N, C-alpha and C positions, 0 to 999 in steps of 0.2 A: 303284410300290409296293415292288418288290424293292430299288430303289436306296435308298429311305428306311430299309428294314429293315436292310440291310447297313451303311449309314452310322451308324445308331443303335447297332448292335452294335459297330462299330469305335470310336466315340466312347466307349461304355461301357467297353470294354477299355482304352482310353488313360487314362480317368479312374481306373479301378480300379488300373492300374499306377502312376499318380502318387500315389494314396493309399497304396499299398504302399511306395512310395519314401519317403513322408513319415513314416510311423509305424514304430515298432520292434515294438510288440506291441499287440494288440487284446484287450480284456478284456470279455467278454459276461457280464452278470449275469442268470441265469435267475430268473423270477418265482416266488415261493413264497407261498402263501396265509398271511396272518398268523394266528397262533393266537389263540384267544379269550383275552382278558386274565384272568389268574387273580387279579390285585389291581389297584387303581387306581395303585399305585406301580411297576408293571411297565413300565418305559420302555425296555427293551433293543430295539434294532432287529433285525428278523428278516432275517438275511443268508442269501440263497439260494446255491446252488452257482454257481461261476464257470467259464467256459471261456476259456482264454487261448490266442490264436492268434498265432503268430510267423511272418510270411512269410519264406520262404527268400530268400537273396541274389539268386537268378536270377529270381524271380517278377516284380519290377517291370519289368525290362528285357524279358522275354519277353512280358508282357502289353501293354506299350506298343508293341513292334515288331509283334506280331500285330495289334493294333488299327490301326496305321498301314497294314499290308498290306490289311486288310479295308476301310479307308476308301478306299485307292487303287483297290481292286477295284470299290467301289461307284461310283466316278467313271467306270469303263469300261463299266458295264452299259448305258447308253443307246447307246453305239457298237455294242455287240454286238446289241442289239435292232434298231437301224436297219440293220445289215448283214444280218440275217436277213430283214427285210421287203423289202429291195432284191433279195436273191437270189431270194426267192419270187416277186416281181413279174416278174423276167426270164424265169423258166422257163415 
């Protein structure tokens, strides 16, 4: 179970780093309830506030490298568990 959890976290970090590498800015539009129409000819779109996120230059590389380290750690977890069980059996 721990191996799958760490592997999923590592893959998520790698994918997030690749996404940060591919995009320059991310624009999030917040939802806003539409007002009641005052007339049938009122066709203006209701624009809610926006949040613009710009990832710094170091973010993609640090996310991908830390994700790779976490993935490599997840591959060593079964060896650690087997080593503990063998040590407990000998004592």
